[in-house]
N, C-alpha and C positions, 0 to 999 in steps of 0.2 A: 504494499499499499504506499502511495506517495507520502512525502512529509508533509506536515502541516505547513501552510504558506506563512513564513516569517522572515526575519532579516537574512538569516542565512542562505534562504533561497535566492536572495537578490545581490549576492556578493560577486558572481561572475560577471564579466563585462558583457553587455548586450547592447545592440544598436537601438533597440526599442524597449521601453518599459512595459508596453502592452500591445499585443496584436489582437485585434478583435475580428473573430472568424464568424461568418454567417451570412444572412440574406440582407441585401441593401435595398433601400426604397428611396423615393423622394416624397416628403411629406408636405402637404399643404395644410397648415393648422389655422382654424378658425375659432375665435374665442378667446376667454370664456364668453359664451352667449347668455343673455338673460333667461332664455328657455329653449326647449327643443323646438325646431321648426315643424310645421304640420303640412300635410299635403296641400298643395295649392298656394302656399305662402312663400313669399321671398323675404329672407332676412338680411339686412344690411349691417355690417360691423366694420369699424376701421381697424379691427385686430386680426390681422392675417400674417402668417409667417411661413416662408418657404425654407426648408432645411432637409439634409439628408437625414433618413431615418433607418429604422431597423437596427442592425449591428453598428451602424455609424453613430448612434447615440453613445455607445460606450467609448469610442475613439474621441469623439468631440468633448465629452464630459472630462476624460482623463486628460486631454490636452489643456483644457481650461484650468486644470488643477496642476499643471506643471510637468505632466508626464510626456514622455515621447511616444506617441501612439501611432498605430498604423491599422488599416483594414485589409482583410483578405476576403474577397467576396467577387461573385460573378456581376459583371455589369456590361451592358450593351454599348453600342457605338451611335444611338440615336441621340436626339436633342435632350431628352429627359436624362439619359445617362451622362452626357457631356456635361449638363448643368450640375448633376449631383457630384461628379468628380471634381469639377472646378471649385465648388463650394468646400469640399473637403480640404483640397489644397490651400484655399485662402485661409481656412482656419488652422493650418499647420498640421494637418493629419498626413501621414505618409501613405501614398497610394501605390507604391512599388508593386504590391501583391493584389492590385485590383485587376482582374482578369477581364479584358474587353472582348466582346463577342459581336462580330460584324453581323450576325443573323438575329440579334436581339436588341431590345431597347432596355427599359428599366420599369418596374411597377411604380405606379403613382398612387399615393394614399392621401385622401382628404379626411381630416379629422375635425369633428364638430364637438367643442367642449361646452358642456352646460351641467349645472348642478353637481360640480365635483367629479363628474365622469365624462366620457367621450364616446362618440359613436364613429366608426371608421368605415370608409369605403375605399377598397383598393381595386385599381384597374390595371389591366396588362397581364402578361404571362411572365412568370418568375423565370429568370435564367437558371439553368442548372448549376448548383453549388459546385464550386471547384475542388479538386482534391488539394489540399494545402501541402506545398512542397516542405521537405524537411529543412531546407535551407532558410525557409521564412521561419519556422519554428524555432530553429537554432539561434536566430538573432533576436528573439524576444525573451525578456525576463519572465513575463507571464502571458498567459493566453486567456481570453474570454471567448466562450463558446456556447452556443445554443444547442442542447442535445436533441438528438433525433433517434427515431426507432431503427432507422437504417444503420448499417455498419459504418463505423468511423475509425478505420484502421490507423490513420494518421496521428490519433491521439496518442498513440504508443511512442510517437517520435518526439513528444513534447517535454520529456523528463519529469512530468508529473505536475508541474505548477500551472495547472489549469483550474480555472474559476467557471463553473458550468451553471447554466440556468435552463429552464424548460419553458414551454408556453401552454396556454389553456388547451385541453383536449376536447374538441368539439364533439367527438364521438362518445364522450362519457366513459369510454372503457378504461382510461388510465392504466394502460399496459405497463406493468412493472419491468418489462424487458427493457425499457428505456434506462432503467437504473444501473444496468450492467456496465455502462460507460463510466460509472463513478469510480471503477477501480483504477482508472488512468487519470483521476482528478484529485486535486488537493482540497477543493471546496465546492459546496453546492449552495445556490442561491435561489431557492424558490420562494413564491409567496405563500401565505398560510393555506389558501384553498388548494393550491397544487400539492404543497407538501402533505396535507391530510388526505387528499385524494389518492396519491400514490402509496401512502402508508396505511390507508384504511383505518386512520385514527380520527378522534373527534376534537382535538385541540392542538394548537401549534407546537406546544412543548412535547407532547407525546410524539408528534410527527418528527420534530427535530432530533429527538433522542433516538428514534427508530432509524432515521437516515444516517445519524452519526456512527452507526455500525458498519456503514458502507463507505464513508469518506471522512477524512480527518476533521474537517470543519464544515459545519452546516450553519447557514444563515437564513433565517426565515423572516420575510417582511410581513408586517401585520397591519398595514394601512395606517389609520389614525392612531393605533396602539403602539407604533414604533416598530421595533425589531428585536429578535432574539437570536442568540448564537449558542451552539454547543461545540466547544473545542475538545474533542475526545482524545487527542494527542496530548493535551496538557491538563485534562480533567477539570476543565472550567466551563461554567455556564454564564452568560451575560444577557441582560435585557436593558433596553434603552426606550425611552419615550420619543415623541416628536413634538414639534411646536406648530402653532397655527400662524401662518403668514398671510392669510387672506384667500380671496378666490383663486381657484386653481384650474390649470389645464394639466391633467395628469399624463398626457402623452409623453413618453420617454423618461418619466420619473423613476421608474423601476431600473431601467438601464443606467440612469445617472447614479442611482444608489450603488449598483454593482461596480461601476467604473470608479467611483469615489472609494469604496472599500478597498478595491484591489490597489489602487494608487497609494492610499494612505497606509495600508499594510506594508506595501513595498517600500515605504519611506520610514518605516520602523515605528509607527505609532502603535501603541497598545491596542488590544482588540476592542476594549470598551470605547476608547477615545475615537477609534477608526469607525466604529459602528454608529456612535452618536453623531460624528461629523458626516458621515454618508446619509444618515437620515435627514440631516439639516441641509445637505446638498440637494437631495432629491426634492425636498419641500420647497426649497429656494427655487429650483428649476421650475417645479409645477406652478408656483406663484408669480414667476416672471421677475424675480428680484433683480436679475441682472440684465433683463430684456426678455422677450418672448423666445422660449425654447432655448435659453442660455444657462449654463452652469456658472455660478460666480467663480472668479479666480480665487486662488488659495488665500491671499491676504484678505480678500473681501469676505470670504467664508469665515476666516478667523475673526474679523470684526463682527460679523453677524452673530457668531457663536457667543461672543463676549456681551453684545447687546442682549441676547437671550439668557445670559447667565449659565451657559452650558460649561460643564467641566473640560470639554475638549478645546476651549478657546485658547488657553495657554500653550498646549502642544502645537496647536495649528499655527499660532502666531510664531513659535520658534521655528517650525518647519517652513513657513512663509519666508522667513528671512534667509533661508538657505537655498531655496529652490527657485530657479528662474522661471519667469512667465513664458511658456511656450506657445500660448494661444495665437500669437500673431507671427510666429515664425513660419517661413515657407515649408512646404511638405517635401 
């Protein structure tokens, strides 16, 4: 079983702090809206944002927090794909492993945010996910990946420092076969509903403890209740709350949480501090504190933590004094 992600896993030189592997989209985000639109109604809002989505959320959030991040995804050569790729580069994300396919474009997702939730419509055909080359994995200190029921043999080439998540299963089967991939992972980051469904348990703590038998670190996000973590390698359990920062567009907030956690653990923050700061980063992204669909930079996150009276503010401030802002660097 791979080691728990900690400072020792990040000592070897790496070109990237985080490689995000998965499906890429271009997102058009509307809202937050005052209410859901109804048939026959046209809703006008000045709040609209165009941003790369899907696995790009991990890379963009990590870059905002000072990490060197990249994406490994399939991407076409049409106008939507070109725009998504150019936006990634503009925000300092490495696109070396973005596979361009002349026979495809990219899926476009429209998100309508209201009442703290969002409705999504995605158009287009998803390009086939690429096989991730061993050379790409070797140059990354950590890998973020979305698990799939299909075989993922390249996971064996990562060295184990993999942070995995899953998506909602619309079939309702919640096939536990997907959990077999955790043997090649260091951490698993599901939300409470996903964790309970895969473990057939009725509360997040029971689910986290069951999953901790399969992977060294389990972190379960619990919405407004914050997040919990079970670190089986060190025999510790941690829970943190969250703060209310106002009306939210939750699109991408879960990925922002994961990216922040990976980045801050990689910068040697203690688990509790990293967990608390990751919750704050996700909430700040959802509330648009740094602008629509943006994650605050590290020093801004530290200031926000101090305003909220969070214990993670001091270690974040100290970290911010040492880590360069990479959000505006070229990809």
